[in-house]
C-alpha positions as CSV (number, residue, x, y, z in Angstrom):
1,M,0.0,0.0,0.0
2,R,1.3,3.4,-1.0
3,V,1.3,6.0,1.8
4,R,2.1,8.7,-0.7
5,K,1.7,8.4,-4.5
6,I,4.9,8.5,-6.6
7,T,4.9,9.5,-10.3
8,A,6.7,7.7,-13.0
9,E,9.1,10.7,-13.3
10,A,9.8,10.7,-9.5
11,H,10.3,6.9,-9.6
12,L,12.9,7.2,-12.4
13,Q,14.7,10.0,-10.5
14,L,14.8,7.8,-7.4
15,I,16.6,5.1,-9.4
16,R,19.0,7.5,-11.0
17,V,20.0,9.2,-7.8
18,S,20.6,5.7,-6.2
19,R,22.9,4.9,-9.1
20,R,24.6,8.3,-8.8
21,K,23.4,9.2,-12.3
22,A,21.4,12.2,-11.1
23,P,22.2,14.6,-8.2
24,A,20.5,14.1,-4.8
25,T,18.1,16.7,-3.7
26,M,19.3,16.4,-0.1
27,W,22.4,14.8,1.3
28,I,22.6,14.0,5.0
29,R,26.3,13.5,5.5
30,G,27.9,11.3,8.1
31,A,25.2,10.8,10.7
32,Q,25.0,7.8,12.9
33,V,22.0,6.2,11.2
34,L,19.7,3.8,13.0
35,N,19.1,0.7,11.0
36,V,15.8,-0.5,12.5
37,Y,16.0,-3.7,10.6
38,T,19.2,-4.9,12.1
39,K,19.1,-2.8,15.3
40,E,22.5,-1.1,14.9
41,W,23.9,2.4,14.4
42,Q,26.0,2.9,11.3
43,A,28.0,6.0,10.1
44,L,26.5,6.5,6.7
45,H,25.4,8.9,4.1
46,V,21.6,9.3,3.4
47,C,20.6,10.7,0.0
48,L,17.2,11.8,-1.1
49,A,15.5,12.1,-4.4
50,G,12.6,14.5,-3.8
51,E,10.2,12.9,-1.2
52,R,12.0,9.6,-0.9
53,I,15.3,8.1,0.2
54,A,17.4,7.0,-2.8
55,Y,20.5,5.8,-1.1
56,V,21.8,4.7,2.3
57,G,25.5,3.8,2.4
58,E,29.2,4.7,2.4
59,Q,29.4,6.2,-1.1
60,E,29.0,9.9,-1.6
61,P,26.2,10.9,-3.9
62,L,26.3,12.9,-7.1
63,A,25.5,16.5,-6.0
64,D,25.1,19.9,-7.7
65,E,24.4,23.4,-6.7
66,H,20.7,22.5,-5.9
67,T,21.6,19.7,-3.5
68,E,20.9,20.6,0.1
69,I,23.7,19.3,2.3
70,I,23.1,18.7,6.0
71,E,26.4,18.1,7.9
72,A,25.4,15.5,10.5
73,Q,28.7,14.2,11.9
74,G,28.2,13.5,15.6
75,K,24.4,13.4,15.2
76,F,22.0,10.5,15.2
77,L,19.4,9.9,12.5
78,V,16.2,8.0,13.1
79,P,13.0,7.4,11.2
80,G,10.0,9.7,11.9
81,Y,7.9,8.5,14.8
82,I,4.5,6.8,14.3
83,E,1.7,7.3,16.9
84,P,-0.5,4.2,16.3
85,H,-3.4,5.2,18.6
86,A,-4.4,8.9,18.7
87,H,-7.6,10.5,19.8
88,P,-7.4,13.9,18.0
89,F,-10.4,15.6,19.6
90,Q,-9.4,16.1,23.2
91,W,-10.0,19.8,23.2
92,Y,-7.4,20.0,20.4
93,N,-8.3,18.9,16.9
94,P,-6.7,16.8,14.1
95,Y,-5.0,19.7,12.4
96,T,-3.5,21.3,15.5
97,L,-2.4,17.8,16.8
98,A,-0.7,17.2,13.4
99,D,1.1,20.5,13.6
100,F,2.3,19.7,17.2
101,A,3.3,16.2,16.2
102,L,5.4,17.5,13.4
103,Q,7.2,19.9,15.7
104,R,8.2,17.0,17.9
105,G,9.1,14.4,15.3
106,T,5.9,12.4,15.0
107,T,5.3,12.1,11.3
108,M,2.4,9.7,11.2
109,L,-0.8,9.5,13.2
110,V,-3.4,6.7,13.3
111,S,-6.5,8.4,14.7
112,D,-9.9,7.8,16.1
113,T,-12.9,9.2,14.2
114,M,-15.7,8.8,16.8
115,M,-16.1,12.6,17.4
116,L,-16.8,13.0,13.7
117,M,-19.7,10.6,13.5
118,N,-22.3,13.3,13.9
119,L,-21.3,14.8,10.6
120,P,-22.7,13.7,7.2
121,M,-20.4,11.0,5.7
122,E,-19.5,13.3,2.9
123,Q,-18.1,15.8,5.4
124,V,-16.2,13.1,7.3
125,D,-14.6,12.0,4.0
126,H,-13.7,15.7,3.3
127,M,-11.9,16.1,6.6
128,L,-10.0,12.9,6.3
129,S,-9.0,13.7,2.8
130,S,-8.0,17.3,3.6
131,L,-5.6,16.0,6.2
132,S,-3.8,14.1,3.4
133,A,-2.2,17.4,2.4
134,H,-0.5,17.8,5.8
135,P,3.2,16.7,6.0
136,V,2.2,14.4,8.9
137,K,0.6,11.2,7.4
138,S,-2.9,10.8,8.9
139,F,-4.7,7.5,8.8
140,F,-7.8,6.6,10.8
141,W,-9.8,3.8,12.5
142,A,-13.5,3.1,12.2
143,R,-15.5,2.7,15.4
144,L,-18.0,-0.2,15.6
145,D,-20.2,1.4,18.3
146,P,-20.8,5.0,19.6
147,Q,-20.1,4.2,23.3
148,T,-23.3,6.0,24.4
149,G,-25.9,3.2,24.5
150,K,-28.0,5.2,22.0
151,P,-29.0,4.3,18.5
152,H,-26.9,6.1,15.9
153,P,-27.4,6.3,12.1
154,H,-23.8,5.7,11.3
155,Y,-23.5,2.5,13.3
156,T,-25.5,0.2,10.9
157,K,-24.0,-2.4,8.7
158,Q,-24.1,0.0,5.8
159,G,-22.5,2.8,7.8
160,L,-19.8,0.5,9.2
161,A,-19.0,-0.8,5.7
162,R,-18.7,2.7,4.3
163,M,-16.3,3.8,7.0
164,L,-14.2,0.6,7.0
165,E,-13.9,0.7,3.3
166,H,-12.5,4.3,3.3
167,P,-9.0,4.3,1.8
168,L,-7.6,6.3,4.7
169,V,-9.1,4.0,7.3
170,I,-6.6,1.2,8.0
171,Q,-8.2,-0.5,11.0
172,G,-11.4,-1.0,12.9
173,G,-11.9,-0.3,16.6
174,E,-11.1,0.3,19.2
175,L,-13.6,-2.3,20.1
176,T,-15.2,-1.2,23.3
177,D,-18.6,-2.8,23.2
178,W,-17.6,-6.2,24.4
179,H,-21.1,-6.9,25.6
180,G,-22.2,-6.5,22.0
181,V,-19.7,-9.2,20.9
182,L,-21.0,-11.6,23.6
183,A,-24.6,-10.8,22.7
184,E,-23.7,-11.5,19.1
185,S,-24.8,-8.1,17.9
186,E,-25.2,-8.3,14.1
187,E,-23.6,-4.9,13.6
188,I,-20.6,-5.5,15.8
189,L,-19.9,-9.0,14.4
190,F,-20.3,-7.6,10.9
191,G,-17.8,-4.9,11.6
192,L,-15.3,-7.3,13.0
193,K,-15.6,-9.7,10.1
194,H,-15.7,-7.0,7.4
195,A,-12.5,-5.4,8.7
196,G,-10.8,-8.8,8.4
197,D,-12.3,-9.3,4.9
198,L,-10.8,-6.0,3.9
199,G,-7.4,-7.0,5.3
200,K,-7.5,-4.3,7.9
201,R,-6.5,-4.4,11.5
202,M,-8.8,-4.4,14.5
203,E,-7.8,-2.7,17.7
204,G,-9.2,-4.1,21.0
205,H,-10.0,-2.5,24.3
206,H,-9.6,-5.2,27.0
207,P,-8.4,-3.8,30.3
208,G,-7.9,-6.5,32.9
209,A,-9.1,-9.2,30.5
210,S,-8.5,-12.8,31.3
211,V,-6.7,-15.2,28.9
212,E,-10.1,-16.7,28.1
213,T,-11.6,-13.3,27.2
214,L,-8.5,-12.5,25.1
215,N,-8.9,-15.9,23.3
216,T,-12.4,-14.9,22.3
217,A,-11.3,-11.4,21.2
218,A,-8.6,-12.9,19.0
219,A,-11.0,-15.4,17.5
220,A,-13.4,-12.5,16.8
221,G,-10.6,-10.7,14.8
222,V,-8.9,-8.4,17.4
223,T,-5.2,-8.0,16.3
224,A,-3.9,-5.6,18.9
225,C,-4.7,-4.2,22.3
226,H,-3.3,-1.2,24.1
227,E,-4.9,-1.9,27.5
228,G,-2.1,-4.0,29.1
229,I,-1.7,-2.7,32.6
230,R,1.0,-5.2,33.8
231,A,3.8,-6.9,32.0
232,Q,1.9,-10.2,32.3
233,D,-0.9,-8.6,30.3
234,L,1.5,-7.9,27.5
235,L,2.7,-11.5,27.5
236,H,-0.9,-12.8,27.3
237,R,-1.6,-10.7,24.2
238,L,1.6,-11.7,22.5
239,R,1.1,-15.4,23.2
240,L,-2.3,-15.2,21.5
241,G,-0.8,-13.6,18.3
242,M,-1.8,-10.0,19.1
243,Y,0.3,-7.0,19.0
244,A,0.8,-5.5,22.5
245,T,1.0,-1.7,22.7
246,L,2.8,-0.2,25.7
247,R,0.9,2.9,26.8
248,H,1.7,6.1,28.6
249,S,-1.3,8.4,28.8
250,S,-2.8,11.0,31.0
251,I,-5.3,8.5,32.3
252,R,-3.0,5.4,32.3
253,P,0.7,6.3,32.9
254,D,1.7,2.7,32.7
255,L,4.9,2.7,30.6
256,P,7.6,2.8,33.3
257,D,6.0,-0.1,35.1
258,L,5.5,-2.1,31.9
259,V,9.1,-1.7,30.9
260,R,10.4,-2.6,34.4
261,G,8.0,-5.5,34.6
262,W,9.0,-6.9,31.2
263,K,12.6,-6.7,32.2
264,E,11.8,-8.7,35.3
265,L,10.2,-11.4,33.1
266,G,13.6,-11.8,31.4
267,L,12.1,-12.0,27.9
268,P,13.4,-10.4,24.7
269,W,11.6,-7.3,23.4
270,S,9.1,-8.4,20.9
271,P,8.8,-7.1,17.3
272,R,5.0,-7.1,18.0
273,M,5.3,-4.4,20.6
274,M,4.4,-0.7,19.9
275,L,4.4,2.5,22.0
276,T,1.5,5.0,22.3
277,S,0.5,8.1,24.2
278,D,-3.2,6.9,23.7
279,G,-4.8,10.2,22.9
280,S,-3.9,12.0,26.1
281,T,-5.6,15.2,27.2
282,P,-3.6,18.4,26.6
283,P,-1.4,18.7,29.7
284,L,0.5,15.5,29.1
285,Y,1.7,16.9,25.7
286,R,3.5,19.7,27.5
287,H,6.4,17.1,27.5
288,G,6.0,16.1,23.8
289,L,4.2,13.3,21.9
290,M,6.0,10.1,20.8
291,D,9.3,11.7,21.6
292,Y,8.2,11.9,25.3
293,T,6.9,8.4,25.2
294,I,10.2,7.1,23.9
295,R,12.1,9.1,26.5
296,L,10.1,7.5,29.3
297,A,10.7,4.1,27.9
298,I,14.5,4.7,27.8
299,E,14.5,6.2,31.3
300,A,12.7,3.1,32.6
301,G,15.4,0.9,31.2
302,M,14.4,0.0,27.7
303,P,17.4,0.1,25.3
304,P,17.2,3.2,23.1
305,I,17.2,1.2,19.9
306,E,14.3,-1.0,21.1
307,A,12.3,2.2,22.0
308,Y,12.9,3.7,18.5
309,V,12.0,0.5,16.8
310,M,8.7,0.3,18.7
311,A,7.8,3.8,17.6
312,T,8.8,3.3,13.9
313,L,9.2,0.0,12.3
314,N,6.9,-2.1,14.5
315,P,3.7,0.0,13.9
316,A,4.7,0.3,10.2
317,V,4.9,-3.5,9.9
318,Y,1.6,-3.9,11.9
319,Y,-0.3,-1.7,9.4
320,G,1.4,-3.2,6.4
321,I,3.1,0.0,5.3
322,D,6.8,-0.8,6.2
323,G,7.7,-0.5,2.5
324,E,6.8,3.2,2.8
325,V,7.6,4.3,6.3
326,G,9.2,3.2,9.5
327,G,12.8,2.8,8.5
328,I,15.7,4.6,6.8
329,A,16.1,2.6,3.6
330,P,16.0,3.2,-0.2
331,G,12.5,3.8,-1.5
332,R,11.0,4.8,1.8
333,I,9.4,8.2,2.3
334,A,12.0,10.6,3.7
335,D,10.6,11.2,7.2
336,L,13.8,11.6,9.2
337,L,14.8,13.0,12.6
338,L,18.2,14.4,13.5
339,L,19.0,13.9,17.2
340,S,21.7,15.4,19.3
341,A,22.3,12.1,21.2
342,E,21.3,8.4,21.0
343,D,19.1,8.8,24.1
344,E,17.6,12.2,23.2
345,P,14.5,11.4,21.2
346,T,13.3,15.0,20.8
347,P,14.7,16.0,17.4
348,E,16.8,19.0,16.5
349,L,15.6,18.8,12.9
350,V,12.5,17.1,11.4
351,I,12.5,16.2,7.7
352,A,9.1,15.2,6.3
353,N,8.6,14.1,2.8
354,G,12.1,15.1,2.0
355,R,11.8,18.7,3.2
356,R,13.0,20.5,6.3
357,A,9.8,20.7,8.2
358,A,10.7,21.7,11.8
359,E,13.8,22.8,13.7
360,N,14.1,22.9,17.4
361,G,10.3,22.8,17.8
362,T,9.5,25.5,15.2
363,L,7.6,24.7,12.0
364,L,9.5,25.7,8.9
365,I,6.8,24.9,6.3
366,P,3.1,25.5,5.8
367,T,0.7,22.8,6.9
368,V,-3.1,22.7,6.5
369,T,-5.6,25.3,7.7
370,P,-9.1,23.8,8.0
371,D,-12.2,25.6,7.0
372,W,-14.4,24.8,9.9
373,E,-17.3,26.7,8.4
374,M,-18.0,23.9,5.9
375,Y,-18.6,21.3,8.7
376,T,-22.1,21.1,10.0
377,F,-21.6,19.9,13.5
378,P,-24.9,19.6,15.4
379,P,-25.6,22.8,17.4
380,V,-24.6,22.4,21.1
381,D,-27.7,24.2,22.4
382,I,-31.0,23.4,21.0
383,L,-32.9,23.7,24.3
384,D,-35.7,26.2,24.3
385,Q,-35.7,26.6,28.0
386,Q,-33.7,28.9,30.3
387,T,-31.4,27.3,32.8
388,K,-33.2,26.9,36.2
389,A,-31.8,26.4,39.7
390,E,-34.4,23.6,40.2
391,W,-32.5,21.4,37.7
392,F,-29.7,21.2,40.3
393,S,-31.6,20.1,43.4
394,I,-32.2,16.5,44.2
395,R,-35.3,15.2,45.8
396,Q,-34.6,12.2,48.1
397,E,-36.9,9.4,47.1
398,A,-37.4,6.1,49.0
399,K,-35.2,7.6,51.8
400,E,-32.1,7.1,49.8
401,T,-30.3,8.9,47.0
402,P,-27.8,7.5,44.4
403,V,-24.2,8.4,45.0
404,I,-21.6,8.1,42.3
405,E,-18.2,7.2,43.8
406,M,-14.9,7.7,42.0
407,P,-12.3,5.1,43.1
408,S,-10.2,6.4,40.1
409,A,-10.4,8.9,37.4
410,V,-12.5,6.7,35.1
411,I,-14.1,4.0,37.3
412,T,-17.4,4.9,38.9
413,R,-19.4,2.9,41.4
414,L,-22.9,3.4,42.6
415,R,-24.2,3.2,46.1
416,M,-27.4,4.5,47.8
417,Q,-27.3,6.8,50.8
418,S,-29.7,8.8,53.0
419,F,-29.0,12.5,53.2
420,P,-30.4,15.4,55.3
421,T,-33.3,17.2,53.6
422,D,-34.9,20.6,53.7
423,E,-38.5,21.4,54.2
424,K,-39.2,20.6,50.5
425,G,-37.6,17.2,50.6
426,M,-34.5,18.3,48.7
427,I,-31.2,16.8,49.9
428,S,-28.5,18.9,51.6
429,L,-24.7,18.4,51.3
430,G,-23.7,21.0,53.8
431,H,-22.4,18.4,56.2
432,D,-19.8,17.1,53.8
433,P,-17.7,19.5,51.6
434,S,-16.3,16.6,49.6
435,L,-19.7,15.9,48.0
436,A,-21.3,17.6,45.0
437,M,-24.3,17.2,42.9
438,I,-23.7,15.8,39.4
439,V,-26.4,16.4,36.8
440,A,-26.4,15.2,33.1
441,I,-28.8,17.3,31.0
442,D,-30.1,15.9,27.7
443,P,-31.0,19.0,25.7
444,V,-32.7,16.9,23.0
445,G,-35.0,14.9,25.2
446,K,-35.3,17.6,27.8
447,R,-34.4,15.3,30.7
448,K,-31.9,15.3,33.6
449,T,-30.1,12.5,35.3
450,Q,-29.0,13.3,38.9
451,A,-26.8,11.9,41.6
452,V,-24.5,12.9,44.4
453,L,-20.8,12.8,43.3
454,S,-18.1,11.7,45.8
455,G,-14.4,12.0,45.0
456,F,-14.2,14.9,42.5
457,G,-13.1,17.6,45.0
458,H,-14.0,19.9,47.9
459,H,-16.2,23.0,48.1
460,L,-16.8,22.9,44.3
461,E,-19.4,25.6,43.6
462,G,-20.1,25.1,39.9
463,L,-18.5,23.4,36.9
464,A,-20.3,22.9,33.6
465,S,-19.1,21.1,30.5
466,T,-20.3,20.1,27.0
467,Y,-17.1,17.9,26.7
468,T,-18.9,14.5,27.2
469,A,-18.9,11.3,25.4
470,S,-22.7,11.2,24.9
471,G,-23.6,14.8,24.0
472,E,-25.3,15.5,27.3
473,W,-24.3,18.6,29.3
474,L,-22.5,17.9,32.5
475,V,-22.9,20.1,35.6
476,I,-21.1,19.5,38.9
477,G,-21.3,21.6,42.0
478,R,-22.7,22.4,45.5
479,D,-24.2,25.8,44.8
480,Q,-27.3,25.9,42.6
481,Q,-26.8,29.5,41.5
482,A,-23.1,28.8,40.6
483,M,-24.2,25.8,38.6
484,V,-26.8,27.9,36.8
485,K,-24.1,30.5,36.1
486,A,-21.6,28.0,34.8
487,L,-24.1,26.3,32.4
488,D,-25.4,29.7,31.2
489,R,-21.9,30.7,30.3
490,V,-21.3,27.4,28.5
491,R,-24.5,27.8,26.5
492,E,-23.5,31.4,25.7
493,M,-20.1,30.3,24.3
494,G,-21.7,27.6,22.1
495,G,-19.9,24.8,24.0
496,G,-17.0,24.5,26.4
497,V,-16.1,24.2,30.0
498,V,-16.6,26.8,32.8
499,L,-15.6,26.9,36.4
500,I,-17.3,29.1,39.0
501,D,-15.7,29.9,42.4
502,K,-16.8,32.5,45.0
503,G,-19.7,33.3,42.7
504,K,-17.5,34.4,39.7
505,I,-16.2,32.8,36.6
506,V,-12.6,31.9,37.4
507,W,-11.8,29.9,34.4
508,E,-13.3,29.0,31.0
509,C,-12.4,27.3,27.8
510,P,-14.6,27.7,24.7
511,L,-15.0,24.5,22.7
512,P,-17.1,25.8,19.8
513,L,-16.6,22.7,17.5
514,A,-19.3,20.3,18.5
515,G,-18.9,21.5,22.1
516,K,-15.9,19.2,22.4
517,F,-12.9,20.7,20.6
518,S,-11.3,24.0,19.7
519,P,-9.7,25.6,16.7
520,A,-7.1,27.2,18.9
521,P,-3.4,26.2,18.7
522,M,-2.1,23.3,20.7
523,E,0.0,25.5,23.0
524,E,-3.1,27.6,24.0
525,I,-5.1,24.5,24.7
526,I,-2.4,23.0,26.8
527,C,-2.2,26.1,28.9
528,R,-6.0,26.3,29.4
529,A,-6.2,22.7,30.4
530,E,-3.3,23.0,32.8
531,E,-5.0,26.0,34.5
532,L,-8.2,24.0,35.0
533,I,-6.4,21.1,36.5
534,D,-4.4,23.4,38.9
535,L,-7.7,25.0,40.0
536,L,-9.3,21.6,40.6
537,R,-6.2,20.4,42.5
538,E,-6.7,23.4,44.8
539,K,-10.2,22.0,45.3
540,G,-8.8,18.7,46.4
541,H,-9.2,16.7,43.2
542,E,-6.8,13.8,43.5
543,H,-7.3,11.6,40.4
544,L,-5.0,11.5,37.4
545,D,-7.1,13.3,34.8
546,P,-10.3,15.3,35.6
547,I,-10.7,16.2,31.9
548,Y,-11.1,12.5,31.0
549,S,-13.3,12.0,34.0
550,M,-15.7,14.6,32.6
551,L,-15.7,12.9,29.2
552,F,-16.3,9.5,30.6
553,F,-19.1,10.1,33.2
554,S,-21.5,9.3,30.4
555,S,-19.5,6.8,28.5
556,T,-21.1,3.4,28.7
557,H,-18.1,1.3,27.8
558,L,-16.5,1.7,31.3
559,P,-17.5,0.2,34.6
560,Y,-19.6,0.5,36.6
561,A,-22.2,3.2,36.7
562,R,-22.7,5.9,34.1
563,L,-25.1,8.9,33.6
564,T,-27.1,8.6,30.4
565,A,-30.2,10.4,29.0
566,E,-32.4,7.5,30.3
567,G,-30.9,7.6,33.8
568,I,-28.0,5.9,35.7
569,V,-27.1,2.7,34.0
570,D,-25.4,-0.3,35.5
571,V,-22.8,-1.0,32.7
572,K,-22.4,-4.7,33.6
573,T,-26.1,-5.5,33.1
574,G,-27.2,-2.6,30.9
575,R,-30.1,-1.9,33.3
576,I,-31.3,1.6,34.2
577,V,-31.1,1.6,38.0
578,H,-32.3,5.2,38.5
579,S,-34.4,6.9,35.9
580,S,-33.9,10.3,34.5
581,L,-36.5,13.1,35.1
582,P,-38.0,15.7,32.8
583,L,-36.6,19.2,33.0
584,E,-39.0,21.3,35.0
């Protein structure tokens, strides 16, 4: 499969430069070149013919006045990094993520499309295709379910086939609806089989899965899983023929433990291992993208060459495109990184498609500017009612009220508890500053799902967000007027996140694109997200990533209790255990 097309003229030039019958367009002289195929450093010349590598060896090329010569003695040259598992809608967007990736040496992204599935398919196709003009190669995966428990027009057999057959979609997944597999859902099983019929990969999502469950997943067509939490989890996946992706994300910073655990097992590093940052929320990227992931692996004890191979050749082989990317060899696309040291993965110079693309973190070439006006994301606020304080009061029924507990950032448990009430029968949280009300508002069905939230922070007056997996609005707080003010501001912005403290807006981030992501540059989004997390830490938030927590409160693929438009659902059984109520 071609990652980038090559004309007959360019193909001929490639051959001529390799034979020293035509001058190289770029000559990288004397670098220590990483051979990912033999896992060794070699002092060699690397010569380019346009977008591709024509020669790697000891002979000097034919050069003329147009040949760009890069003196690289004492430097280290590695292939451009590949991120095999990106979620490009975590407040940032696919274009700003690609720009950021290029600055830090990641020259290929394989990305989720779930946040696009509310667009007409023609617009999805346009966005995917427009990203092909970016120097970073963008490929995608096709979801098999919407993670909301709601019917969705794209998640039919026809819709799944159309997405899986898209030429820029190179895998299905990640497969989160395991209950759908076990219930033999026609749509899910069709998607699994059709991906295999097309020769495309299928990414799994199996945290804590037993060997028996992994057997079934592999039989169903799952070819890789990034959810290994312990080294033994990696081994289980590898033994069943899967690829095992070592992850370090804002929600699962597992990589150092995985590396140390694997070393304790005393087993060789596998060619079926990859690295990923797993679509982290913005603050983690303060440190970099795949360059940071590689750095952590090296610091934890992984040999540098193995870390580079897991971020280059191994994912290229997995996706069947190692003839185009993933290594420094003749015929490959010239995505090359010049490093100052063997164990310094953040590049001094990034070459993409044979051109200097970034230097010391600064872009040198134009990328792609999206026209957001052409995409018809559903409006965030279609509710024809004003926000009311009554939405954020909870009447205690049957002498007990549902409480959502947070043992971790993404795991939620349900218990029932009796609370003091006022003269109207509404619960009071004044006795415990660590509790807050959590309300999911469905602006389409005009319903609200309510509970008490434990574990999000102390003295939290009001926080409102449209950044949710399901499309509901999320409001958390202890002060009804602050919660009203926060949601009103979010509605006024057309989507985003707002925090109220001492009766005032102390922080906000507009997310005008579908209420979930922003056109702002990556640096701005990183700063905004860091500010929010700092403020929540001051309020006693102890979990890893409150941004992901907000996203996942309504996401029905995670245990154990989730807030949906119908009510609080027990994820394990799919049963509504506490029904939603109409907006008053």
